[in-house]
KELOKE-108711 format. One record per atom (N, C-alpha, C, CB): x, y, z; residue number from 1; residue in one letter; atom name. Coordinates in Angstrom, 2 decimals. Each point is the difference from the previous one (the first is absolute). Glycine has a CB too. Layout:
SITE     east    north       up    i  aa  at
SITE        X        Y        Z  NUM   A  CA
...
END
This chain:
SITE     east    north       up    i  aa  at
SITE  -243.77   106.63    13.70    1   M   N
SITE     0.57    -1.30     0.33    1   M  CA
SITE    -0.14    -0.98    -1.17    1   M   C
SITE    -0.54     0.42     2.42    1   M  CB
SITE    -0.64    -0.45    -3.06    2   V   N
SITE    -0.22    -0.90    -1.13    2   V  CA
SITE     0.89     0.40    -1.17    2   V   C
SITE    -2.37    -0.38     0.76    2   V  CB
SITE     2.49     1.70    -1.00    3   A   N
SITE     0.85     0.48    -1.10    3   A  CA
SITE     1.46    -0.37     0.25    3   A   C
SITE    -1.60     1.88    -0.42    3   A  CB
SITE     2.03    -1.78     1.67    4   E   N
SITE     1.39    -0.34     0.34    4   E  CA
SITE     0.23    -1.49    -0.20    4   E   C
SITE     0.09     1.89     1.66    4   E  CB
SITE    -1.04    -2.72    -1.27    5   L   N
SITE     0.11    -1.44    -0.17    5   L  CA
SITE     0.03    -0.37    -1.48    5   L   C
SITE    -1.19    -0.34     2.19    5   L  CB
SITE     0.36     1.00    -2.99    6   R   N
SITE    -0.05    -0.24    -1.44    6   R  CA
SITE     1.34     0.40    -0.64    6   R   C
SITE    -2.52     0.39    -0.01    6   R  CB
SITE     3.07     0.72     0.44    7   S   N
SITE     1.28     0.46    -0.53    7   S  CA
SITE     1.11    -1.00     0.36    7   S   C
SITE    -0.76     2.40     0.20    7   S  CB
SITE     0.75    -2.88     1.02    8   W   N
SITE     0.98    -0.98     0.45    8   W  CA
SITE    -0.13    -1.29    -0.80    8   W   C
SITE    -0.03     1.02     2.30    8   W  CB
SITE    -1.20    -1.47    -2.53    9   S   N
SITE    -0.24    -1.22    -0.78    9   S  CA
SITE     0.50     0.16    -1.42    9   S   C
SITE    -1.99    -0.50     1.42    9   S  CB
SITE     1.76     1.66    -2.00   10   S   N
SITE     0.47     0.25    -1.36   10   S  CA
SITE     1.52    -0.04    -0.07   10   S   C
SITE    -2.03     1.40    -0.43   10   S  CB
SITE     2.69    -0.82     1.43   11   L   N
SITE     1.45    -0.01     0.04   11   L  CA
SITE     0.53    -1.43     0.12   11   L   C
SITE    -0.02     2.28     1.06   11   L  CB
SITE    -0.60    -3.07    -0.22   12   M   N
SITE     0.43    -1.39     0.17   12   M  CA
SITE    -0.20    -0.80    -1.29   12   M   C
SITE    -0.57     0.13     2.44   12   M  CB
SITE    -0.52     0.13    -3.14   13   L   N
SITE    -0.26    -0.68    -1.25   13   L  CA
SITE     1.09     0.34    -1.03   13   L   C
SITE    -2.48     0.05     0.49   13   L  CB
SITE     2.86     1.20    -0.56   14   V   N
SITE     1.06     0.42    -0.92   14   V  CA
SITE     1.31    -0.68     0.35   14   V   C
SITE    -1.14     2.21    -0.31   14   V  CB
SITE     1.46    -2.29     1.59   15   V   N
SITE     1.25    -0.65     0.44   15   V  CA
SITE    -0.02    -1.49    -0.36   15   V   C
SITE     0.21     1.66     1.88   15   V  CB
SITE    -1.32    -2.33    -1.63   16   V   N
SITE    -0.09    -1.43    -0.29   16   V  CA
SITE     0.09    -0.26    -1.51   16   V   C
SITE    -1.40    -0.32     2.07   16   V  CB
SITE     0.66     1.08    -2.86   17   V   N
SITE     0.04    -0.17    -1.46   17   V  CA
SITE     1.40     0.29    -0.52   17   V   C
SITE    -2.44     0.63    -0.16   17   V  CB
SITE     3.09     0.41     0.67   18   G   N
SITE     1.36     0.32    -0.42   18   G  CA
SITE     0.97    -1.13     0.31   18   G   C
SITE    -0.50     2.40     0.36   18   G  CB
SITE     0.37    -2.97     0.82   19   A   N
SITE     0.88    -1.11     0.39   19   A  CA
SITE    -0.23    -1.21    -0.91   19   A   C
SITE    -0.01     0.82     2.38   19   A  CB
SITE    -1.24    -1.10    -2.70   20   L   N
SITE    -0.30    -1.13    -0.88   20   L  CA
SITE     0.56     0.23    -1.40   20   L   C
SITE    -2.07    -0.46     1.33   20   L  CB
SITE     1.94     1.67    -1.83   21   L   N
SITE     0.53     0.30    -1.32   21   L  CA
SITE     1.52    -0.14    -0.04   21   L   C
SITE    -1.91     1.55    -0.38   21   L  CB
SITE     2.57    -1.10     1.42   22   L   N
SITE     1.46    -0.14     0.05   22   L  CA
SITE     0.39    -1.47     0.06   22   L   C
SITE     0.19     2.22     1.14   22   L  CB
SITE    -0.92    -2.99    -0.38   23   A   N
SITE     0.32    -1.42     0.14   23   A  CA
SITE    -0.24    -0.76    -1.30   23   A   C
SITE    -0.58     0.13     2.42   23   A  CB
SITE    -0.48     0.22    -3.12   24   C   N
SITE    -0.36    -0.73    -1.22   24   C  CA
SITE     0.72     0.52    -1.23   24   C   C
SITE    -2.20    -0.45     1.01   24   C  CB
SITE     2.41     1.73    -1.08   25   G   N
SITE     0.54     0.58    -1.23   25   G  CA
SITE     1.37     0.59     0.19   25   G   C
SITE    -2.28     0.45    -0.71   25   G  CB
SITE     3.06    -0.97     1.64   26   G   N
SITE     1.29     0.59     0.31   26   G  CA
SITE     1.10    -0.41    -0.94   26   G   C
SITE    -0.72     0.05     2.31   26   G  CB
SITE     0.43    -0.24    -3.56   27   G   N
SITE     1.02    -0.36    -0.96   27   G  CA
SITE     0.06    -1.49    -0.21   27   G   C
SITE     1.28     2.00     0.66   27   G  CB
SITE    -0.17    -2.45    -1.19   28   A   N
SITE     0.18    -1.40    -0.35   28   A  CA
SITE     0.13    -0.87     1.24   28   A   C
SITE     1.08     0.69    -2.14   28   A  CB
SITE    -1.61    -1.89     2.06   29   S   N
SITE     0.11    -0.95     1.10   29   S  CA
SITE     1.31    -0.78    -0.14   29   S   C
SITE    -2.53    -0.18     0.16   29   S  CB
SITE     2.86    -0.57     0.88   30   E   N
SITE     1.20    -0.84    -0.08   30   E  CA
SITE    -0.17    -1.07    -1.07   30   E   C
SITE     0.47     0.41     2.44   30   E  CB
SITE    -1.70    -0.90    -2.62   31   K   N
SITE    -0.25    -1.00    -1.04   31   K  CA
SITE     0.28     0.58    -1.38   31   K   C
SITE    -1.74    -1.09     1.46   31   K  CB
SITE     1.31     2.33    -1.69   32   E   N
SITE     0.28     0.64    -1.29   32   E  CA
SITE     1.51     0.15    -0.21   32   E   C
SITE    -2.20     1.23     0.13   32   E  CB
SITE     2.90    -0.87     0.95   33   F   N
SITE     1.46     0.14    -0.07   33   F  CA
SITE     0.63    -1.34    -0.38   33   F   C
SITE    -0.06     1.84     1.72   33   F  CB
SITE    -0.34    -2.90    -1.00   34   V   N
SITE     0.58    -1.33    -0.25   34   V  CA
SITE    -0.32    -0.45    -1.42   34   V   C
SITE    -0.22    -0.58     2.44   34   V  CB
SITE    -1.02     0.76    -2.88   35   D   N
SITE    -0.37    -0.39    -1.37   35   D  CA
SITE     0.85     0.74    -1.04   35   D   C
SITE    -2.34    -0.47     0.80   35   D  CB
SITE     2.50     1.78    -0.61   36   A   N
SITE     0.80     0.80    -0.94   36   A  CA
SITE     1.46    -0.43     0.03   36   A   C
SITE    -1.57     1.93     0.31   36   A  CB
SITE     2.09    -2.20     0.87   37   C   N
SITE     1.39    -0.43     0.17   37   C  CA
SITE     0.22    -1.36    -0.65   37   C   C
SITE     0.15     1.31     2.14   37   C  CB
SITE    -1.10    -2.22    -1.96   38   M   N
SITE     0.11    -1.33    -0.60   38   M  CA
SITE     0.01     0.10    -1.52   38   M   C
SITE    -1.17    -1.01     2.00   38   M  CB
SITE     0.28     1.82    -2.55   39   K   N
SITE    -0.08     0.17    -1.45   39   K  CA
SITE     1.28     0.63    -0.54   39   K   C
SITE    -2.51     0.23     0.15   39   K  CB
SITE     2.99     0.81     0.55   40   E   N
SITE     1.22     0.66    -0.43   40   E  CA
SITE     1.19    -0.97     0.05   40   E   C
SITE    -0.90     2.20     0.82   40   E  CB
SITE     0.88    -3.11     0.13   41   G   N
SITE     1.10    -0.94     0.18   41   G  CA
SITE     0.03    -1.14    -0.99   41   G   C
SITE    -0.09     0.58     2.35   41   G  CB
SITE    -0.85    -0.62    -3.28   42   Q   N
SITE    -0.03    -1.08    -0.99   42   Q  CA
SITE     1.05     0.17    -1.08   42   Q   C
SITE    -2.41    -0.24     0.45   42   Q  CB
SITE     3.03     1.41    -0.49   43   G   N
SITE     1.04     0.24    -0.99   43   G  CA
SITE     1.23    -0.84     0.29   43   G   C
SITE    -0.86     2.32    -0.33   43   G  CB
SITE     1.62    -2.60    -0.71   44   G   N
SITE     1.18    -0.84     0.15   44   G  CA
SITE     1.03     0.54     0.97   44   G   C
SITE    -0.39    -0.72    -2.29   44   G  CB
SITE     0.61     2.04     2.28   45   A   N
SITE     1.00     0.59     0.90   45   A  CA
SITE    -0.42    -0.17     1.46   45   A   C
SITE     0.62     1.66    -1.78   45   A  CB
SITE    -1.89    -1.49     2.06   46   S   N
SITE    -0.49    -0.15     1.38   46   S  CA
SITE     0.14    -1.44     0.46   46   S   C
SITE    -1.59     1.89    -0.35   46   S  CB
SITE     1.26    -2.83    -0.52   47   A   N
SITE     0.13    -1.42     0.36   47   A  CA
SITE     1.45    -0.36     0.29   47   A   C
SITE    -2.00    -0.52    -1.41   47   A  CB
SITE     2.91     1.03     0.60   48   L   N
SITE     1.42    -0.26     0.23   48   L  CA
SITE     0.47     0.62     1.31   48   L   C
SITE     0.37    -0.09    -2.47   48   L  CB
SITE    -0.82     1.31     2.75   49   L   N
SITE     0.38     0.67     1.22   49   L  CA
SITE    -0.54    -0.75     1.22   49   L   C
SITE     0.03     2.20    -1.22   49   L  CB
SITE    -1.29    -2.64     1.14   50   D   N
SITE    -0.58    -0.77     1.09   50   D  CA
SITE     0.81    -1.26     0.27   50   D   C
SITE    -2.27     0.88    -0.59   50   D  CB
SITE     2.66    -1.56    -0.48   51   K   N
SITE     0.79    -1.23     0.14   51   K  CA
SITE     1.37     0.31     0.60   51   K   C
SITE    -1.21    -1.00    -1.96   51   K  CB
SITE     1.82     2.06     1.47   52   E   N
SITE     1.32     0.40     0.49   52   E  CA
SITE    -0.04     0.35     1.49   52   E   C
SITE     0.57     0.84    -2.29   52   E  CB
SITE    -1.63    -0.14     2.69   53   L   N
SITE    -0.14     0.43     1.40   53   L  CA
SITE    -0.56    -1.10     0.90   53   L   C
SITE    -0.32     2.32    -0.82   53   L  CB
SITE    -0.21    -3.37     0.22   54   G   N
SITE    -0.54    -1.10     0.78   54   G  CA
SITE    -1.35     0.30     0.65   54   G   C
SITE     2.33    -0.69     0.41   54   G  CB
SITE    -3.14     1.46    -1.09   55   V   N
SITE    -1.32     0.32     0.55   55   V  CA
SITE    -1.08    -0.46    -0.97   55   V   C
SITE     0.95     1.99     1.24   55   V  CB
SITE    -2.13    -2.19    -0.70   56   T   N
SITE    -1.14    -0.26    -0.87   56   T  CA
SITE    -0.68     1.33    -0.25   56   T   C
SITE    -0.31    -2.38     0.88   56   T  CB
SITE    -0.25     2.53    -2.03   57   R   N
SITE    -0.67     1.25    -0.37   57   R  CA
SITE    -1.17     0.28     0.95   57   R   C
SITE     0.66    -0.35    -2.41   57   R  CB
SITE    -1.41    -0.69     2.75   58   E   N
SITE    -1.16     0.21     0.87   58   E  CA
SITE     0.40     0.52     1.38   58   E   C
SITE    -1.18    -1.82    -1.23   58   E  CB
SITE     2.21     1.22     1.83   59   S   N
SITE     0.42     0.46     1.33   59   S  CA
SITE     0.59     1.41    -0.08   59   S   C
SITE     0.43    -2.38     0.69   59   S  CB
SITE     0.32     2.65    -1.76   60   F   N
SITE     0.57     1.33    -0.17   60   F  CA
SITE    -1.10     1.05    -0.15   60   F   C
SITE     2.03    -1.02    -1.05   60   F  CB
SITE    -3.03     0.73     0.22   61   C   N
SITE    -1.08     0.96    -0.25   61   C  CA
SITE    -0.84     0.23     1.25   61   C   C
SITE    -0.05    -0.72    -2.38   61   C  CB
SITE    -0.22    -0.33     3.12   62   S   N
SITE    -0.78     0.12     1.23   62   S  CA
SITE     0.75     0.85     1.03   62   S   C
SITE    -1.07    -2.25    -0.44   62   S  CB
SITE     2.34     1.97     0.60   63   C   N
SITE     0.83     0.78     0.92   63   C  CA
SITE     0.12     1.44    -0.50   63   C   C
SITE     1.29    -2.07     0.64   63   C  CB
SITE    -1.09     2.24    -1.94   64   G   N
SITE     0.14     1.33    -0.59   64   G  CA
SITE    -1.24     0.85     0.20   64   G   C
SITE     1.54    -0.96    -1.67   64   G  CB
SITE    -2.71     0.34     1.60   65   A   N
SITE    -1.25     0.74     0.21   65   A  CA
SITE    -0.04     0.58     1.41   65   A   C
SITE    -1.18    -1.50    -1.63   65   A  CB
SITE     1.61     0.72     2.60   66   K   N
SITE     0.01     0.48     1.39   66   K  CA
SITE     1.02     1.12     0.19   66   K   C
SITE    -0.72    -2.29     0.77   66   K  CB
SITE     1.89     2.12    -1.34   67   V   N
SITE     1.04     1.03     0.11   67   V  CA
SITE    -0.46     1.29    -0.66   67   V   C
SITE     1.79    -1.78     0.00   67   V  CB
SITE    -2.32     1.67    -1.20   68   A   N
SITE    -0.45     1.19    -0.72   68   A  CA
SITE    -1.15     0.68     0.73   68   A   C
SITE     0.73    -1.04    -2.16   68   A  CB
SITE    -1.67     0.26     2.66   69   K   N
SITE    -1.17     0.57     0.69   69   K  CA
SITE     0.45     0.77     1.24   69   K   C
SITE    -1.45    -1.89    -0.84   69   K  CB
SITE     2.45     1.37     1.54   70   S   N
SITE     0.45     0.66     1.23   70   S  CA
SITE     0.98     1.15    -0.26   70   S   C
SITE    -0.34    -2.17     1.19   70   S  CB
SITE     0.95     2.19    -2.38   71   S   N
SITE     1.02     1.00    -0.29   71   S  CA
SITE    -0.47     1.17    -0.86   71   S   C
SITE     1.62    -1.83     0.19   71   S  CB
SITE    -2.72     1.65    -0.90   72   L   N
SITE    -0.45     1.00    -0.96   72   L  CA
SITE    -1.32     0.64     0.42   72   L   C
SITE     1.18    -1.25    -1.79   72   L  CB
SITE    -1.40     2.44     1.28   73   S   N
SITE    -1.31     0.62     0.14   73   S  CA
SITE    -0.98    -0.80    -0.84   73   S   C
SITE     1.01     2.33     0.41   73   S  CB
SITE    -2.29    -2.12    -0.20   74   S   N
SITE    -0.98    -0.74    -0.81   74   S  CA
SITE     0.16     0.33    -1.48   74   S   C
SITE    -1.60     0.00     1.94   74   S  CB
SITE     1.96     1.26    -2.26   75   D   N
SITE     0.24     0.38    -1.40   75   D  CA
SITE     1.23    -0.73    -0.55   75   D   C
SITE    -1.03     2.25     0.43   75   D  CB
SITE     2.08    -2.32     0.34   76   G   N
SITE     1.21    -0.69    -0.44   76   G  CA
SITE    -0.24    -1.48    -0.23   76   G   C
SITE     1.34     1.66     1.25   76   G  CB
SITE    -2.11    -2.27    -0.35   77   Y   N
SITE    -0.34    -1.41    -0.12   77   Y  CA
SITE    -0.82    -0.24    -1.26   77   Y   C
SITE     0.04    -0.24     2.51   77   Y  CB
SITE    -1.06     1.10    -2.72   78   Q   N
SITE    -0.85    -0.11    -1.18   78   Q  CA
SITE     0.82     0.16    -1.28   78   Q   C
SITE    -1.95     0.88     1.32   78   Q  CB
SITE     2.85     0.09    -1.32   79   A   N
SITE     0.84     0.24    -1.17   79   A  CA
SITE     0.89    -1.21    -0.29   79   A   C
SITE    -0.02     2.46     0.49   79   A  CB
SITE     0.54    -3.09     0.55   80   M   N
SITE     0.85    -1.17    -0.19   80   M  CA
SITE    -0.80    -1.15    -0.63   80   M   C
SITE     1.42     0.71     1.97   80   M  CB
SITE    -2.63    -0.92    -1.48   81   V   N
SITE    -0.85    -1.06    -0.56   81   V  CA
SITE    -0.31     0.30    -1.47   81   V   C
SITE    -1.00    -0.44     2.29   81   V  CB
SITE     0.61     1.68    -2.57   82   L   N
SITE    -0.31     0.37    -1.39   82   L  CA
SITE     1.21    -0.20    -0.90   82   L   C
SITE    -1.69     1.67     0.83   82   L  CB
SITE     2.86    -1.31    -0.35   83   D   N
SITE     1.22    -0.16    -0.78   83   D  CA
SITE     0.25    -1.49    -0.31   83   D   C
SITE     0.96     2.09     1.06   83   D  CB
SITE    -1.12    -2.95    -0.07   84   M   N
SITE     0.19    -1.43    -0.21   84   M  CA
SITE    -1.05    -0.57    -0.95   84   M   C
SITE     1.01    -0.18     2.28   84   M  CB
SITE    -2.19     0.79    -2.31   85   Q   N
SITE    -1.07    -0.44    -0.90   85   Q  CA
SITE     0.23     0.51    -1.43   85   Q   C
SITE    -1.58    -0.03     1.94   85   Q  CB
SITE     2.63     0.82    -2.14   86   G   N
SITE     0.29     0.54    -1.32   86   G  CA
SITE    -0.74     1.29    -0.30   86   G   C
SITE     0.41    -2.31    -0.73   86   G  CB
SITE    -1.05     2.88     1.72   87   K   N
SITE    -0.75     1.25    -0.18   87   K  CA
SITE     0.91     1.18     0.38   87   K   C
SITE    -2.22    -1.17     0.49   87   K  CB
SITE     3.25     1.34    -1.30   88   K   N
SITE     1.05     0.97     0.30   88   K  CA
SITE    -0.52     1.44     0.06   88   K   C
SITE     1.61    -1.54    -1.11   88   K  CB
SITE    -2.50     1.92     0.20   89   Q   N
SITE    -0.51     1.38     0.00   89   Q  CA
SITE    -0.82     0.30     1.24   89   Q   C
SITE    -0.02    -0.05    -2.50   89   Q  CB
SITE    -0.81    -0.92     2.92   90   E   N
SITE    -0.80     0.20     1.21   90   E  CA
SITE     0.91     0.10     1.23   90   E   C
SITE    -1.92    -1.26    -1.05   90   E  CB
SITE     2.95     0.41     1.10   91   A   N
SITE     0.94     0.04     1.11   91   A  CA
SITE     0.74     1.34     0.03   91   A   C
SITE     0.27    -2.50    -0.13   91   A  CB
SITE     0.14     2.96    -1.04   92   S   N
SITE     0.71     1.27    -0.10   92   S  CA
SITE    -0.88     1.18     0.43   92   S   C
SITE     1.38    -0.96    -1.85   92   S  CB
SITE    -2.65     0.90     1.50   93   A   N
SITE    -0.92     1.07     0.38   93   A  CA
SITE    -0.11     0.10     1.52   93   A   C
SITE    -1.28    -0.34    -2.13   93   A  CB
SITE     1.30    -0.80     2.79   94   I   N
SITE    -0.07     0.00     1.48   94   I  CA
SITE     1.31     0.51     0.59   94   I   C
SITE    -1.61    -1.93    -0.06   94   I  CB
SITE     2.74     1.39    -0.41   95   T   N
SITE     1.29     0.40     0.59   95   T  CA
SITE     0.32     1.46    -0.24   95   T   C
SITE     0.79    -2.33    -0.32   95   T  CB
SITE    -1.27     2.89    -0.78   96   S   N
SITE     0.28     1.41    -0.27   96   S  CA
SITE    -0.68     0.93     1.01   96   S   C
SITE     0.23    -0.57    -2.41   96   S  CB
SITE    -1.25     0.08     3.08   97   K   N
SITE    -0.72     0.80     1.00   97   K  CA
SITE     0.51    -0.26     1.43   97   K   C
SITE    -2.00    -0.04    -1.50   97   K  CB
SITE     2.91    -0.92     1.64   98   M   N
SITE     0.51    -0.35     1.32   98   M  CA
SITE     1.10     0.97     0.43   98   M   C
SITE    -0.57    -2.40    -0.43   98   M  CB
SITE     0.76     2.51     1.75   99   S   N
SITE     1.07     0.84     0.53   99   S  CA
SITE     1.36    -0.62    -0.33   99   S   C
SITE    -1.52     0.82     1.88   99   S  CB
SITE     2.55    -0.04    -1.74  100   E   N
SITE     1.36    -0.50    -0.27  100   E  CA
SITE     0.35    -1.17     0.92  100   E   C
SITE     0.68     2.30    -0.75  100   E  CB
SITE    -1.09    -2.22     2.01  101   A   N
SITE     0.26    -1.08     0.95  101   A  CA
SITE    -0.70    -1.29    -0.42  101   A   C
SITE     0.26     1.69     1.83  101   A  CB
SITE    -1.51    -1.56    -2.30  102   E   N
SITE    -0.75    -1.18    -0.45  102   E  CA
SITE     0.66    -0.61    -1.24  102   E   C
SITE    -2.13     0.98     0.94  102   E  CB
SITE     2.61    -0.13    -1.84  103   Q   N
SITE     0.66    -0.49    -1.21  103   Q  CA
SITE     1.30    -0.71     0.35  103   Q   C
SITE    -1.02     1.87    -1.31  103   Q  CB
SITE     1.76    -1.33     2.26  104   T   N
SITE     1.24    -0.64     0.44  104   T  CA
SITE    -0.28    -1.36     0.62  104   T   C
SITE     1.03     2.25     0.37  104   T  CB
SITE    -2.07    -2.31     0.46  105   A   N
SITE    -0.38    -1.27     0.62  105   A  CA
SITE    -0.37    -1.03    -1.06  105   A   C
SITE    -0.81     1.24     2.03  105   A  CB
SITE     0.12    -0.81    -3.06  106   A   N
SITE    -0.40    -0.91    -1.07  106   A  CA
SITE     1.21    -0.58    -0.71  106   A   C
SITE    -2.10     1.30    -0.29  106   A  CB
SITE     3.15    -0.53     0.18  107   I   N
SITE     1.22    -0.47    -0.66  107   I  CA
SITE     0.76    -0.98     0.90  107   I   C
SITE     0.15     2.17    -1.26  107   I  CB
SITE    -0.08    -1.88     2.54  108   T   N
SITE     0.79    -0.83     0.91  108   T  CA
SITE    -0.71    -1.27     0.46  108   T   C
SITE     1.10     2.07     0.73  108   T  CB
SITE    -2.42    -2.14    -0.88  109   V   N
SITE    -0.71    -1.17     0.50  109   V  CA
SITE     0.37    -1.28    -0.75  109   V   C
SITE    -1.87     1.51     0.66  109   V  CB
SITE     2.25    -1.41    -1.91  110   A   N
SITE     0.41    -1.19    -0.75  110   A  CA
SITE     1.24    -0.63     0.64  110   A   C
SITE    -0.95     0.99    -2.12  110   A  CB
SITE     1.89    -0.16     2.54  111   G   N
SITE     1.18    -0.50     0.71  111   G  CA
SITE    -0.36    -0.63     1.33  111   G   C
SITE     1.36     1.75    -1.12  111   G  CB
SITE    -2.30    -1.13     1.83  112   E   N
SITE    -0.46    -0.55     1.27  112   E  CA
SITE    -0.65    -1.36    -0.21  112   E   C
SITE    -0.34     2.31     0.89  112   E  CB
SITE    -0.43    -2.42    -1.98  113   M   N
SITE    -0.65    -1.28    -0.29  113   M  CA
SITE     1.04    -1.08    -0.24  113   M   C
SITE    -1.97     1.22    -0.99  113   M  CB
SITE     2.99    -0.91     0.23  114   L   N
SITE     1.06    -0.98    -0.24  114   L  CA
SITE     0.68    -0.39     1.31  114   L   C
SITE     0.36     0.94    -2.29  114   L  CB
SITE    -0.04     0.06     3.09  115   E   N
SITE     0.69    -0.25     1.26  115   E  CA
SITE    -0.83    -0.85     0.95  115   E   C
SITE     1.19     2.18    -0.28  115   E  CB
SITE    -2.45    -1.86     0.44  116   K   N
SITE    -0.84    -0.69     0.96  116   K  CA
SITE    -0.60    -1.30    -0.53  116   K   C
SITE    -0.51     2.22     0.98  116   K  CB
SITE     0.18    -2.25    -2.25  117   C   N
SITE    -0.75    -1.15    -0.53  117   C  CA
SITE     0.91    -1.11    -0.54  117   C   C
SITE    -1.82     1.58    -0.56  117   C  CB
SITE     3.00    -1.24     0.13  118   V   N
SITE     0.92    -1.05    -0.45  118   V  CA
SITE     0.58    -0.70     1.22  118   V   C
SITE     0.55     1.30    -2.10  118   V  CB
SITE    -0.35    -0.57     3.16  119   A   N
SITE     0.56    -0.59     1.22  119   A  CA
SITE    -0.97    -0.99     0.64  119   A   C
SITE     1.32     2.08     0.35  119   A  CB
SITE    -2.63    -1.96    -0.64  120   T   N
SITE    -0.98    -0.89     0.63  120   T  CA
SITE    -0.14    -1.33    -0.71  120   T   C
SITE    -1.20     2.00     0.77  120   T  CB
SITE     1.72    -2.10    -1.98  121   K   N
SITE    -0.06    -1.23    -0.82  121   K  CA
SITE    -1.10    -0.88     0.48  121   K   C
SITE     2.42     0.12    -0.45  121   K  CB
END
């Protein structure tokens, strides 16, 4: 009985620690996404596009983080953040290991962001 209880306790500990690790280390946060998006948007072309579309960079990036988080795998989300941070090789290393479906989602999410985030002005 004691051995069974000890085994059960060990299993629960593993489950709890695993859940905490996933919650804490599950890739880039929305704040990291927004920060990377804001920095990437400092270029002249992005500023002109924002003005043309009538959106603010901050609202677009905040909305985009939510769209990307809900549309991409954690690897796809991380790769997108790394790409916006200018870490192209790190982003490529992640995407090269992703499934074809994940890679396709990563390509189409930019269009989804435009569709959903520009409309929210």
